[in-house]
C-alpha positions in Angstrom: 19.6 -23.7 -24.3 18.8 -20.2 -25.4 20.8 -17.9 -27.6 21.8 -14.4 -26.4 20.5 -10.9 -27.3 22.9 -7.9 -27.4 21.2 -4.5 -27.0 23.7 -2.5 -29.1 23.9 1.3 -29.3 24.7 2.3 -33.0 25.5 5.9 -32.1 24.3 8.9 -33.9 24.6 7.4 -37.4 28.2 7.9 -38.4 30.0 4.6 -38.7 33.1 6.2 -37.4 31.3 6.8 -34.1 30.1 3.2 -33.8 31.9 1.3 -31.0 34.5 -1.4 -31.8 32.5 -3.9 -29.6 29.3 -3.1 -31.4 30.9 -3.6 -34.8 32.4 -7.0 -33.7 29.0 -8.2 -32.5 27.2 -7.0 -35.6 29.7 -8.8 -37.9 29.0 -12.0 -36.0 25.2 -11.6 -35.7 22.8 -14.2 -36.9 19.7 -12.0 -36.5 19.6 -8.2 -36.4 16.6 -6.0 -35.5 17.4 -2.4 -36.3 15.9 1.1 -35.9 15.3 3.6 -38.6 18.1 6.0 -37.5 20.9 3.5 -37.8 23.3 4.7 -40.5 23.5 2.9 -43.8 27.3 2.4 -43.4 26.6 0.5 -40.1 23.9 -1.6 -41.7 26.4 -2.5 -44.4 28.4 -4.3 -41.7 25.6 -6.9 -41.1 26.6 -10.3 -42.7 24.7 -11.3 -45.8 23.9 -14.5 -44.1 22.1 -12.7 -41.2 18.4 -12.3 -40.9 17.6 -8.5 -41.0 14.4 -7.2 -39.5 13.5 -3.4 -39.9 11.6 -2.5 -36.7 12.1 1.3 -37.2 9.5 3.7 -35.8 8.8 7.1 -37.4 6.7 9.8 -36.0 3.1 8.8 -36.7 4.1 5.5 -38.2 5.0 2.4 -36.2 5.8 -0.4 -38.6 6.2 -3.0 -35.8 4.8 -2.6 -32.3 7.0 -3.0 -29.2 5.0 -6.2 -28.3 5.9 -7.6 -31.8 9.6 -6.6 -31.3 9.7 -8.4 -28.0 8.1 -11.5 -29.5 10.7 -11.5 -32.3 13.6 -11.2 -29.8 12.2 -14.1 -27.7 11.6 -16.3 -30.7 15.1 -15.8 -32.2 16.9 -16.1 -28.9 15.0 -19.3 -28.1 16.2 -20.6 -31.5 19.7 -20.4 -30.1 20.7 -17.5 -32.3 23.1 -14.6 -31.6 20.7 -11.7 -31.9 21.7 -8.0 -32.1 19.0 -5.5 -31.3 20.6 -2.4 -33.0 19.3 0.9 -31.6 20.1 4.4 -32.6 22.3 6.3 -30.1 22.5 4.5 -26.7 20.0 1.6 -26.0 19.2 2.8 -22.6 18.5 6.5 -23.5 14.9 7.1 -24.5 15.2 4.0 -26.8 13.0 1.7 -24.7 16.1 -0.5 -24.3 15.4 -0.8 -20.6 11.9 -2.2 -21.3 13.4 -4.7 -23.7 16.0 -5.7 -21.2 13.3 -6.3 -18.6 11.3 -8.4 -21.0 14.4 -10.6 -21.7 15.2 -10.9 -18.0 11.6 -11.9 -17.3 11.9 -14.6 -20.0 15.3 -15.9 -18.8 17.0 -14.8 -22.1 20.7 -14.0 -21.6 21.4 -10.4 -22.7 24.0 -7.7 -22.7 23.8 -4.0 -23.2 26.5 -2.4 -25.3 26.5 1.4 -24.8 26.5 3.8 -27.8 27.2 7.5 -28.2 24.0 9.5 -27.8 23.1 12.2 -30.2 22.3 14.4 -27.1 26.0 14.9 -26.8 27.3 14.0 -30.3 25.0 16.3 -32.3 25.8 19.5 -30.3 29.5 18.6 -30.3 29.6 18.3 -34.1 27.7 21.6 -34.3 30.3 23.5 -32.2 28.4 23.3 -28.9 30.0 21.7 -25.9 27.2 20.6 -23.6 29.2 21.6 -20.6 31.8 24.3 -20.1 33.4 25.9 -16.9 32.3 29.3 -18.0 28.7 28.4 -19.1 27.3 25.2 -17.6 28.4 22.7 -15.0 25.5 20.3 -15.6 23.7 18.6 -18.5 20.1 17.6 -18.5 18.7 15.4 -21.2 14.9 15.5 -21.7 12.6 13.7 -24.0 9.9 15.8 -25.7 8.1 12.6 -26.8 5.5 11.4 -24.4 3.4 8.3 -24.3 0.8 8.1 -27.1 -2.4 10.1 -26.5 -1.0 11.7 -23.4 0.1 15.3 -22.9 3.8 16.0 -22.5 4.4 16.2 -18.7 7.5 18.2 -17.9 8.4 20.1 -14.7 9.1 23.4 -16.4 9.8 25.3 -13.2 12.5 22.9 -12.2 14.0 22.9 -15.7 14.0 26.8 -15.8 15.9 27.0 -12.5 18.6 24.3 -13.2 21.1 26.7 -14.8 22.8 24.0 -16.8 22.4 22.9 -20.5 19.1 21.5 -21.5 19.0 19.0 -24.3 15.6 18.0 -25.6 15.4 14.9 -27.8 12.5 13.8 -30.0 11.0 17.2 -29.3 10.6 18.9 -32.7 6.9 18.5 -32.8 6.6 19.8 -29.2 8.9 22.8 -29.6 6.3 25.5 -29.2 4.9 23.7 -26.1 8.3 23.3 -24.5 9.3 27.0 -25.3 6.0 28.2 -23.9 6.5 26.1 -20.8 10.0 27.3 -20.0 9.1 31.0 -20.6 6.0 30.6 -18.4 8.2 29.1 -15.7 10.5 32.2 -15.8 13.3 31.4 -18.2 14.5 34.6 -20.0 13.2 35.1 -23.6 16.7 35.8 -24.9 18.3 32.6 -23.4 20.5 31.2 -26.2 19.0 28.1 -27.9 19.9 26.0 -30.9 18.5 23.2 -33.0 20.7 20.6 -34.7 19.2 18.6 -37.5 20.8 15.2 -38.6 23.5 15.9 -36.1 26.9 14.1 -36.3 26.2 13.2 -40.0 27.3 14.8 -43.2 23.7 16.1 -43.7 23.9 18.1 -40.4 22.4 21.6 -40.2 22.7 23.9 -37.1 20.7 27.1 -36.3 21.1 29.3 -33.3 18.5 31.8 -31.9 17.0 32.9 -28.7 14.6 30.6 -26.8 11.6 32.8 -27.8 12.7 32.8 -31.4 13.2 29.0 -31.7 9.8 28.0 -33.0 9.8 30.6 -35.8 13.3 29.6 -36.7 12.5 25.9 -37.0 9.4 26.7 -39.1 11.3 29.1 -41.4 14.2 26.7 -42.0 12.0 23.7 -42.5 13.9 21.7 -39.8 13.0 18.1 -39.7 13.5 15.1 -37.5 15.9 13.8 -36.3 16.9 16.9 -34.5 17.9 17.9 -31.0 17.2 21.1 -29.3 19.8 22.7 -27.0 19.0 25.5 -24.5 21.7 27.3 -22.5 24.6 29.8 -22.8 26.8 27.2 -24.4 24.9 27.8 -27.7 26.8 31.2 -27.9 30.0 29.1 -28.6 28.6 27.5 -31.7 30.0 30.0 -34.3 33.4 30.1 -32.8 33.8 26.4 -32.2 32.1 25.2 -35.4 34.5 22.9 -37.2 32.0 21.0 -39.2 30.9 23.7 -41.7 34.5 24.6 -42.3 35.2 21.2 -43.9 36.0 21.9 -47.6 33.1 19.6 -48.9 30.5 20.5 -46.3 27.1 20.4 -47.9 28.3 18.5 -51.0 26.4 15.4 -52.0 28.2 12.8 -54.0 26.9 9.6 -55.5 29.6 6.8 -56.0 28.8 4.3 -58.7 31.3 1.7 -57.8 30.7 -1.1 -55.3 31.3 0.0 -51.6 34.0 -2.8 -51.2 36.2 -1.4 -54.0 35.4 2.3 -53.5 35.7 2.5 -49.7 39.0 4.3 -49.9 37.6 6.9 -52.2 34.4 7.2 -50.1 36.5 7.7 -46.8 38.5 10.3 -48.6 35.4 12.3 -49.4 33.9 11.8 -45.9 37.0 13.3 -44.4 36.6 16.3 -46.5 33.0 16.7 -45.3 31.0 15.3 -48.2 27.7 13.4 -47.9 28.2 10.3 -49.9 25.9 7.6 -51.2 27.0 4.4 -52.7 25.1 3.1 -55.8 27.1 0.3 -57.3 26.4 0.2 -61.1 28.7 -2.7 -61.7 29.7 -5.9 -60.0 32.7 -8.0 -60.8 32.1 -11.6 -61.9 35.3 -13.8 -62.2 35.5 -16.0 -65.3 36.8 -19.5 -65.2 40.1 -19.7 -67.0 43.3 -21.7 -66.6 46.2 -19.4 -67.4 49.3 -21.0 -68.7 52.2 -18.8 -67.6 54.8 -20.8 -69.5 56.9 -18.8 -71.9 55.4 -15.5 -71.0 57.7 -12.5 -70.8 55.2 -9.9 -69.4 51.9 -9.9 -67.5 49.9 -6.7 -68.1 47.2 -5.6 -65.6 44.7 -2.8 -66.5 42.7 -2.8 -63.3 42.8 -3.6 -59.6 39.9 -5.9 -60.2 42.1 -7.8 -62.7 44.8 -8.2 -60.0 42.3 -9.4 -57.4 40.7 -11.9 -59.8 44.1 -13.3 -61.1 45.5 -14.0 -57.6 42.3 -15.3 -56.4 42.2 -17.8 -59.2 45.8 -18.7 -58.8 45.2 -19.4 -55.1 42.0 -21.4 -55.9 43.9 -23.6 -58.4 46.8 -24.3 -55.9 49.3 -22.2 -57.9 52.5 -20.9 -56.3 53.6 -17.2 -56.7 57.0 -18.5 -57.6 55.6 -19.3 -61.0 55.8 -15.6 -61.6 59.6 -15.8 -61.3 61.5 -14.3 -64.3 58.4 -12.6 -65.7 57.8 -8.8 -65.7 54.6 -7.1 -64.5 53.1 -4.0 -65.8 50.3 -2.0 -64.1 48.1 0.6 -65.8 48.2 2.9 -62.8 49.0 3.4 -59.1 45.8 1.8 -57.9 46.5 -1.3 -59.8 50.1 -1.3 -58.6 48.9 -1.0 -55.1 46.8 -4.1 -55.5 49.9 -5.9 -56.8 51.9 -4.8 -53.7 49.3 -6.3 -51.5 50.3 -9.7 -53.0 54.0 -9.0 -52.6 54.6 -8.1 -56.2 56.0 -4.8 -57.3 55.1 -3.6 -60.8 58.1 -3.3 -63.1 56.4 -0.6 -65.2 53.6 2.0 -64.7 52.9 4.5 -67.5 53.0 8.3 -66.9 49.4 8.5 -68.1 47.0 5.9 -66.7 45.3 4.3 -69.7 45.7 1.1 -71.7 46.9 2.7 -74.9 49.5 4.8 -73.2 50.7 1.7 -71.3 51.3 -0.1 -74.6 53.0 2.9 -76.3 55.3 3.7 -73.3 56.4 0.0 -73.0 57.4 0.1 -76.7 58.9 3.6 -76.7 61.1 2.8 -73.6 62.3 -0.5 -75.1 60.8 -2.5 -72.3 59.2 -4.9 -74.8 60.3 -5.9 -78.3 59.1 -7.9 -81.3 58.9 -11.6 -80.6 58.1 -11.4 -76.9 55.0 -13.0 -75.4 52.6 -10.9 -73.4 49.5 -11.9 -71.4 46.9 -9.1 -71.1 44.7 -10.0 -68.0 41.6 -7.9 -68.0 37.8 -7.6 -68.2 35.8 -9.3 -71.0 34.4 -5.8 -72.0 37.6 -3.9 -73.0 38.8 -1.8 -75.9 41.0 -3.3 -78.6 43.6 -0.4 -78.8 46.2 -1.9 -76.5 46.2 -5.2 -78.3 46.4 -3.5 -81.7 49.4 -1.4 -80.7 51.4 -4.3 -79.3 50.6 -6.8 -82.0 51.3 -4.1 -84.6 54.8 -4.0 -83.1 55.4 -7.7 -83.7 54.6 -9.0 -80.1 52.5 -12.0 -79.4 49.6 -11.0 -77.2 47.3 -13.4 -75.3 44.2 -11.2 -74.6 42.7 -13.1 -71.6 39.3 -12.2 -70.1 39.5 -13.2 -66.5 36.4 -11.3 -65.3 33.4 -9.5 -66.6 31.5 -6.4 -65.3 27.8 -7.0 -64.8 25.1 -4.5 -63.8 24.8 -3.9 -60.1 21.9 -5.3 -58.1 21.0 -2.2 -56.0 17.9 -0.4 -56.8 18.5 3.3 -57.8 18.4 5.8 -54.9 16.4 9.0 -55.2 18.4 11.0 -57.6 17.4 14.5 -56.7 19.9 16.6 -54.7 23.3 15.1 -55.7 25.9 17.7 -56.7 28.2 15.2 -58.4 28.0 11.6 -59.6 31.4 9.8 -60.0 32.3 7.3 -62.6 35.5 5.3 -63.0 34.7 3.3 -66.1 32.4 3.4 -69.2 30.6 0.3 -68.0 29.5 2.2 -64.8 28.1 5.0 -67.1 26.4 2.6 -69.4 24.7 0.7 -66.5 23.8 3.9 -64.7 22.1 5.2 -67.8 20.2 2.0 -68.5 18.9 1.9 -64.9 17.8 5.6 -64.8 16.3 6.2 -68.3 13.9 8.9 -67.1 16.6 11.1 -65.6 17.4 14.6 -67.0 21.0 13.7 -67.8 22.1 17.3 -68.9 21.5 18.4 -65.3 24.0 15.8 -63.9 27.6 16.8 -63.3 29.8 13.7 -63.7 33.3 13.6 -62.3 35.1 10.9 -64.2 38.4 9.0 -64.7 39.8 8.7 -68.2 38.8 9.7 -71.7 36.7 6.5 -72.4 34.6 7.2 -69.3 34.3 10.8 -70.3 33.2 9.9 -73.8 30.4 7.7 -72.4 29.2 10.3 -69.9 29.2 13.0 -72.5 27.3 10.8 -75.0 24.6 10.4 -72.4 24.3 14.2 -72.1 26.0 14.7 -68.8 28.2 17.7 -68.0 31.5 16.0 -67.7 34.6 16.9 -65.7 37.7 14.7 -66.0 40.2 14.2 -63.1 43.7 15.5 -63.9 45.2 12.0 -63.2 43.5 8.7 -63.3 43.5 8.2 -59.5 40.9 8.5 -56.7 43.0 11.2 -55.1 42.8 13.3 -58.2 39.1 12.7 -58.4 38.7 13.9 -54.9 40.8 17.0 -55.6 38.7 17.7 -58.7 35.5 17.5 -56.7 37.0 19.9 -54.2 38.0 22.3 -57.0 34.6 22.1 -58.6 32.6 22.5 -55.3 34.6 25.6 -54.5 33.1 27.1 -57.7 29.6 25.7 -57.4 28.7 25.9 -53.7 26.2 28.5 -52.6 27.5 31.3 -50.4 
């Protein structure tokens, strides 16, 4: 019995434009063959257990031939695997998905096509260009400018010039001059509106509008690179008026996030909604430590991070403990993010300081009379942590059990290309330390670091970075600080 192959369209690259069905299949996949234009956030959905095969093709470089791709599909499907062939855009639109489907059918391999949003529509839409409009175009024509290898581009320019609708050319950047010449020779007016959209429907998008005759010079002048789509037709005149993308407050801003995607996703989503182009580069990973915590006789449990909350309840569950063991004990959280993690386990924090750091937590507990000499406190936190909170509480006569329930270790990911980031975000001094150790050759004085807390700021400043501290130790405040700084730094 054979497995099954799903020809899945990944859309234009933005994970938000990936279909629900595509996501569900990808998360169940045992083998994934993916193209080069599939977005990193979509690739992150692939299970760690799945076999991943990069079969991406780039102009002038085919890493794996179509024959080899077909052979892999056949071999994996015959091994009774659930195979996802993940293709940029829609699998049946200039992606050779039809050829792959024919091959599977000829070899009696069950398959299914899962449509995706094509960049032929998505890229213009995100650039303020509706491909059809009652006052401009009642038809849409999608053309590939990429012919078979070693053969000239064969287009019926006379028919295209007479259609009167919107023309969208995909994979056509290298053939722009040839296409423009062909359309003009066929009688299309030189001043016909035209546009090119680079990296459409992603946060790296750029859009330029000109006349048909001026398009090749514009592309050369602006250094437009693939992937890009070319749009020809009067709908291009609507771009400036209907442009919503460039009005996003962080449009053009590139941010590097140094926390793992799984714990920084809310922050990343916040920046994406504001228009930022984000890259995850996890400089730390959380490693739980084996410990058997005796809750007997404790008056307070103090949590100084969301990671501490997650680790504590994970250990309690693994050890068969019951949440009722927390009955009668009070809980303190260092800040709103930590308190939110507690609420996800059905526990409301009894105390949160007005300023989100450990020393302030200890001082405000004492100043408000929430704790007193003789009480027993368990401080549940990372192995690598400052001594100030313990010293303050013990100095006031409290018994403090400083319990390391996890440690932060350097991340596994290789450093990305560091050029071009406007801001790098840090939420802990360990993130800064690991970032510096992994990137010793960087020119740190040219890095603008957006950080949470004084300790993190001290570490970033010591490395030579220009350091900006969020007003409050929350991801919302960090996003606001990036917005504030970008409004000062961005080029007109």
